[in-house]
N, C-alpha and C positions, 0 to 999 in steps of 0.2 A: 373261403377260408380263411384266407391268409391275405387276401388283398387290401389295401388301404382302401375305406369308403368313409370321406370326406364330407358328407352332406350331415343338415342340421332337421330331423322330421320335427315339425313344431307343429304347436295347436293350431286347429283347421276353426274358421269362423264362418257360423252362415246362417241365416234367417231364413224363414219361409213364414208366406202368410197366409192366416189361418181360415179358411171359408168352410160356410155350410155343407153340413154332409145331409143334408134332405132328412134330416129325423134319424140317421141311421148311425149309431155308435160304432166306430169302426176298433176300438182302443177298447179292450178288456173290463179293467178299470174306472171306465169312465173319463178318458183323456180324450183330446182331439188329435187330429192324425198332425201335426205340427206337435201337438208333447210329443208322441213316439219318435216323430224323427230329430230332436231335440235331446231326446232321451239318447238317440243312437249315435250322434254326433257326438254328446258329452260321453260316452263310451269311446269311441275314436280318440277322443282330445285325451281320453284318460292313457291310451294304451299308447299312442303315436309320441304323447310329451315325453322325452326323457327326463329322468333324476337329475342328471348331471348331464355335463357336455361329454358326449363320443369319445370313446379313446379310439386314436388317428396313429396308430405305429409307425415307424422307420422304415422305409422299405430298404431291402440288403443291398449293396454292389457288389454285384458277385465277380469273380475275377473271370478271363476269357475261356479259360481253360475248361473251367466248370461249367460255364455253359455249352461250350462244344461236349463236353461228355452228356450235358443232358438231353441237349439237341439230337445227338446221335443215338441214345436211347428211345428217345420219344417217336424217331422217324424208324428205328428197324425196329418196335413195335406195333407200326403203323405198316411196315413192308409186311410181318408176318400177319396181321390182323387181312390185309387184300388177299395174299396168299391165300389163307383159310377159306378166308368168303367165300374164293373161288372154285377151291378145292370142293368145298360142300353142295356147292351146284354140280357137280361132277359124281359126287359120291354122296348122295343124298342120306341124312340124318334118319334114324329110323324114330327117334323123337325129332320131331319139328323143332321143336322150343330151341334147340342144342345146334342149329344152324346159326342162331344169334349169340350163343351162349360162346360157343370156340371161338371165333372172331374178336369179340369183346374180349376174353380171356388173354388174348394175344397181347390189346395194349398193353395190358403191366407184365403180361409172364413173359414175353419175346421170345429168344431160342428157345428158354427154360419150358415155353408153353407151348412153343413148336412141337418141342419130341414128346412131351406127354401126349399131344392130339396124335402127332403120326404115331406113339405106341400104343394108344389107350382108346382114344378116339374116333381115328379115322376110318370110316364105312367103306364098304366094297362099293366099286363103280355098279351104276345102275343095270341091273340084268347080269350081276355076278354074285354066284350063292356066297354067303357068308363064312369067314373060315373056322368057323365052329370053336373056335379055342375060349376057354374058360377063363372069365376076367376077376382077378385078386380082388378079396374085400378090400385091401388098401387101393387098387385102381379106383374100384368102383366108389369109396369115400371118395377121392382124389376129382372125378368129374363130380359128383354130388358136389359136392365144394365149389368147385367153377362153377357150377350150373348155378349156385345161392350166391356167388361172388358176381358173378354177370349183372345181375339184376341190381346189387348194391354199387357196382361199377357205372351203370348208368345212370342211378340215383342222383349218384355224385355229380357225374359232369353235369346233368340239368341243374342242379341245385345251384353248384359252382358259377357257372355262366350267366344264372338269371340273376342272381346277386350281383356279380358282376355288371350284368347290363342294366338291370335296375335295382339301384340300393335300396331301395325303400323297401324291397321285398323280403330284409331282415328284420324288419319290424313282425312280421309275422312269426318268426321265432325266436322273438324277447329281443330284439337289439331293442334298448332305451326304454324298457318296462320291466325287462327280466335280465338283461345283461347290458353294460357298459360297452364291452367289444363285440364289435359286430361278427367275430370269427366263431365264437360262441354261437353266437342266436343261425349263423348260416348253417354252423354243424347239426343242430334243430333240423333243418330244412333238408338237410341231406339223408337224415335218418328216417324222417318221414318216408320222404321218397324212394329211399333204398329199401324200407320195407314194405312200400305198397309194390315198387315194380318187381322185387323178389319174391314176394308172394303171387305174384301175377302169374311169373316166370313157373314156379312151382303147381299154378294150379292148372297151365297149361301142359305139364309135365304129367299130372293123375288123370287130367279130362280124357284124353285116348285111353288108359289101360282099365280104368272103373266107369261101368256102367251104372250110375247115377245121377242125383239133382245136382246142380249146379252148386244150391247149398252147401248139400252134403261134402263135396270134393272144395270147395272153399273152405270149410272146416278143418278138412284135412290138411289142405295146404300150409293153412296157420300152425297146425298143430305140428306139422313134418319141419317149416322153416324158419318160425318164427324164433327160435333158440338159436339157429346157427347164424340166423343174419345177425344177428346181438352181437354174435359172438365175433363175427366178422367186423362190423363196424367199432368194436373195442378195438382191436389191433387197430384196424383202419386211422382211427381217432387218435388214438394213444402215441402213433410215429408221427402223424403231422403234427401232434403236441409238442414233441419231443423236437422236431424239424423247425418247427416256426416259430416255439418260444426260447429254445435253448440253442440248438445246434447253429442255425443261421445268423441268430443276434451275436452271439460270441465269436462266431468267426466272421462275419462280414455284416454287424451292424444292422441289421432287422430282418424283416420276415419276405418272404417270396412270392410278388405278385399274382394273379390269379392269372394274368396273361402273360406270364413267364413262363420259359420251358423248364427254370428250374423248381416250378411250383409242382408240375406236374411228374418233373422225373422223380421228386420227392412223395409223389401220390403213387409211380409207380412200386415204391419201397413199401409204401402206407398198403395198397392193396395186398402185396404179398404178406407184409405181416399180418394182414387180416385172415388170409388165406391160413394160415400157422396156424392163428386163434381159432377158427372154425371148422379146422379138419379135424382137434378130437370130438367136437360137439357131434360133427355128423357121423363120424365112427359108431359112436352110441346111439345116434336116432336110427341109421342104418341097421348097425347090430340086434339094437331090439326090435326092428320092426316097424318102428314110427316112420322112417324114410325108406321109401323105396330104392334099391338099387339101380345103379343106372349103368 
């Protein structure tokens, strides 16, 4: 999202020798296999050849104290995630997917997320009876929002590191043919992965509760979480844009690289913003019965 990507995706030239097809025409309009192959290559050239030189934004020069703050926050989130991951083994969640949701939530929620988990999400030990306490609507919405956000967080993690390791992946998101700045292209991939994984999480939340076909469950999952995932990504992208395009350049001369603690520290705040923008949407979805209470 914020790392500088300095490669140039240029046109690809290739050739293929035509041959006899044995009297069978493999292309509907009468062309040959070679013609079809060359058409695909031409399509690739059109998409992969940038309209202008890609933007290579400068990287920020962060002060030491900010690096310490960022690293401390990330380590704290990781420690909370490990603690919760071990705790859900000792205290199995009634809804299995939450055994993944809660540790992922800790990565950006930190101590605040840990407090919420212990107060509202922690299950009794195996063999113990549930406490029987009534969960408030506000707490149920918070859990549902965390469930939505965990899928978004995993999608963002995959997209950012994938684009960092293989910069050409950004072409799939529009780099060079839709966006000159690779950051925006990676955001497209972020959104797609976050949406797919988020809907998957919702699918596995609904499936155990309803005896219905997989197709119906998938439709219900999309209906329940499409709006909340979109709202989460709006908040997350908004804060990352603010940090990468304004705050970091003004204060420290550039953007944070994906492989820096400062980038993921900003992402923690962006995820909290995503929680804030998605919470009211989840409230409406749960209050109207479109989404199940958790």
